[in-house]
Steps between C-alpha positions, in 0.01 A plus 500: 500500500168319463539125438223257406592137575302225328565178690419173327524336844433681828371472856389287669705258285864543601769413247801668342290739292289612797807539720677717242197725454468552876866598524459746213194655667695539823783680320269725300325613817831567677625712207178703473360348180131416450394149401193314380474119501268335248450131576252214528228520764526200732316481830397781731714796594679480834710746705823305451465518122437874513810555715717296263416735210717776655258778416434393141156525347345174383268408213380140520346329199278196464697179451465125468723235662707261292322162521814307595648773720224707669749721686589657164228721355466635146353841420308546176445877510415700191773736382242781510450439871873510568537812284238676713680401821834620369357821359357587841827423681719678237813284539845609382589135442323163498680208666388156382596234756550164327252594223298249303120542495438811711835638381397479134179689568691756706750546218219581258357751749839666553553525124165673463617763748861514370636407843839321520487134603765313700436124487670286765561146379474267799311187393622269224157406369656346189695249711191433709296418190778271381524335842127427499537330160299749294687548168233719342472710813880537503501657153212729593676603822825578315319717246305680771806569719696631201215723382434640847860583586580642156215748550620600847712811527751311711527140622680409821625143541658358815784286362730448205310181414165682482657782295631241254159333483323828420760602243461159331129583466590826327433729797708816488578756768550256790681611815621300797312562826537242772326457833591632840524294816410597855835441670359583843222244486705232320808480720722221641401610852150362433634145517311312772612178665151465647338521154748246364430258784121531459518456126773243437629380835877457487515470121660754272245688290479516121248777439281618215274808494256573221173428329411133473411478132628291207709781349708519820618139451481426875457131415870499400581521872419127523863458396598624848317233697714261700793735570628398845402721793316748277135601478330674206283795615263657247354844572212617283167394359332450166307260279775235497519457878286181531697327225835612649402375846442155349826515304708624797351328806804570720510873424360762735238727339451820700246666271521870425717709734545875496666783689733407782380137490636466147824680587554270799439190288736603220782598737460161673570303182843346448469498121240668279401317179331639191419258214285725275641571152251772397572770759553846357672600825463290818418723796499212749861422406595857580323479835686179583833663410416801720429251781851358467381170351689351202285424195497207259303599190457393142740669259227665294303825505519745786728293730786552256520863614438434869712199597878522476584136450775380738477832692157511665340188357493262205329508161423149381443391141132557408310172518796307646355381830810293577699824489237669721538229765880514480508879550268487801695210652825692448377790716332285764816294538739791553410732788791738437415543133134549579581772754738673258241492222243644743723796592566571131128474427412773749779728377397452138151648548587773751444780247190355327251706700153598388590864556777482239284300257202735532717805439611331179135433413410869531791580266351254250166680537674828413664342195162374381350848538775642279470222243121497451477833309790391278326168429173672412674742261694222327190281471328770297788486250521121493854508643665251733489614862821557698622204697618514859805275538462203729753461774770248413683287751856570387706660226626282219872452489591756235868590469491747207258786440473753213273806514356649178311826474512879493568779752295336777716187489817703446411659834470866401430726802591228753810678632462372857848454650663506156790712370401809300375410153440133587168326548398181669151392394255223576673232290836553675322480836321182391831345389641553848194339660531199269875477566442477875240222464647290219582138576730471200875468571731791420414867441172628362550664158300801381485719189279805442456581129229765552552851362278808538260590216522155344193353328381150418687505167822553701409202715474288185800639310753572775422358841356159409801385290741593781282329758497180294882514482520518880272192539349607835281290728264795553410804287274790599319709238340834585454674166236681298421820691696720257304351209165540675548874564565566129259674265363176354564138592378157388472324835457150357799537265710633786403208723574255216863622493528448874348154467758398238776617734355309795464182295861529379620523860277215615620283210858573611420367848462828690225574748337834422363753748256716303411832668202711395565873435321743730394864532500750785168588660476839332218652301710536185590130509134403459526587131737204458324257733306321226817425301688374804205281603476343153876439483513351849210271413712369212795448735279290727411281206867473398605401851226236514577358155879490543518384861670822606489655846281811512540800727166667436528853634136574420434289810743716702335844484748648751758525220303794359492705822679839476753413771637223275587742219795732450481877456495465119162319535592228248757287687499320832685639797696271733188405695328391179800293392511330840128424477538352151806293597326339796179431306714325239686309771168389648367362171834324443468327836770678700425399860350771721519765225213696654666512842835594345329782311375653823841464663673662202255792504568554871866566420417768241375847554457559132840636430432608141678834456268796455512606132588855407282712272136468409339203326431695179855626446676198651304215335240607242696748285805273456267215400324721243835619362615140452173412326534793259852387413396136461716389791439304821651509847656162430704604196863407557418325832627146547349241729671509839562123514539354151713223651422299808569648842575236763302557817633291790247305696685583823733784599720655235506747217346475153739465210444536126563186305530503121283250318 
């Protein structure tokens, strides 16, 4: 793969953005990918810089320093110039690292070449503008961030707080992608008694690492002055350093540290403090945790996902400096607790390696490459693009679930480990996943009202009334494919019927999982692609307008691969049903759904029985004969679970319960 990385901030200025880009370059080289870095020109080239690029090409552009912060440089390159650079490199994907000015120009260049764009949200420029007291600039920044990320093929955000911020700005298609930590460099073994003695004498050390700028709120650390036998040590540099040195005359300012010097300093802290409320992630917190140092951080932004309060540190109330002092004093005053928190801190980040994170990043690149052609095709028709679900932290506590739909939801052709004539299906599999993760007391209750060959009118006339009688917490709807393959269809009228059904369920208090119909990747299916795209665009609007949960399978192209489909070429085989169940579980917030999916697949050699007879005589001719007679495969078929089935949340057997 050929990856062009546009870095808003880069060498020689080291910060979180630069560090992430360097780690990505290292991984891309190790995996045999080719990379190009486009960044601001700053100073002369040197051998160390060249080595740090890990074999990547580099295109440096003229830049100007920010007046109040000369280490940060801004590139004002013409989009035409960037287009020429990208055209020559021929990237498969463009990676925008913390995009704002250069990122916007790069986005325009990528659009001109129809190259997918992955934007990595790392800097909360909106909060920075607000912190600097610029109300007009804040509104401009919000509009710019929203516009830029909505145009990106995919946006990666490092924390649940930053995902929520982007979604509040109307940004769609946001995925969680955190940051790795170098667990070898940042390690408890780096702790140095000699460093501690040189820096703070016999005092315990309250440490901070980061840029010294107003948005970091380092001045809040004044609340920690005067704690007995403790010394505040501040590592880092920036425009606020002179003012902070006057404000904190007893603190030790080390200036910028890097490499093993930084690792030694962090591991030598007793407590790490982080007062900034506008962090999208908080890499220095992660490095402190890897060093076995408990963290006290503000309960806002990125720290919410990194610090396990009362396990490996404390989260104090944002802006409550009395609480900050109390939390730090608590850890300094209890050696046993501080040691226990430190051990938990190291264990908590053991698996957050850059290798794992960069493998995830390459998977996001692949998703963007699949999505870009779909986006371009939909844009020509004025349709809404498919949305990639954001990762959610945990499943809601549903206790009752009803599935509505046709043969796909009934489970036709999913005979894996089922008695003859019985089918399982994605919805039944999803119900079991939800049952094992529910926090509600008692059994998990499930009904499947889907029947093969049913259409949207059957959803409205038969399945919806029964679903409303059952009063479920959660309802899934996958319906419309049988209508869309008909001779003629009014897509908008069809979607309007679905919308009325969704609104009725939402008004009754049910959450709704709306699933977009899909087609196999076969030449014949292309004749129906336009209808399906238009219908799915309507479903996206319905989900947005009704507050429903959307599983958008247009953003999961693997569902169309031949190995997902049964021998009849119109239904999913067991592998396809498993794929669909775990994608649904993921969007519903089932913990570790992706990992469980891989584990489940490892236990299955696809055990679908080999069908007898040829496709024409076995599948096509019976279908034609039913059509001639005005019949369907679902005539006389009843839903397999018209009443609730109780699924135990622990060991035990399911039992039918009349309702």
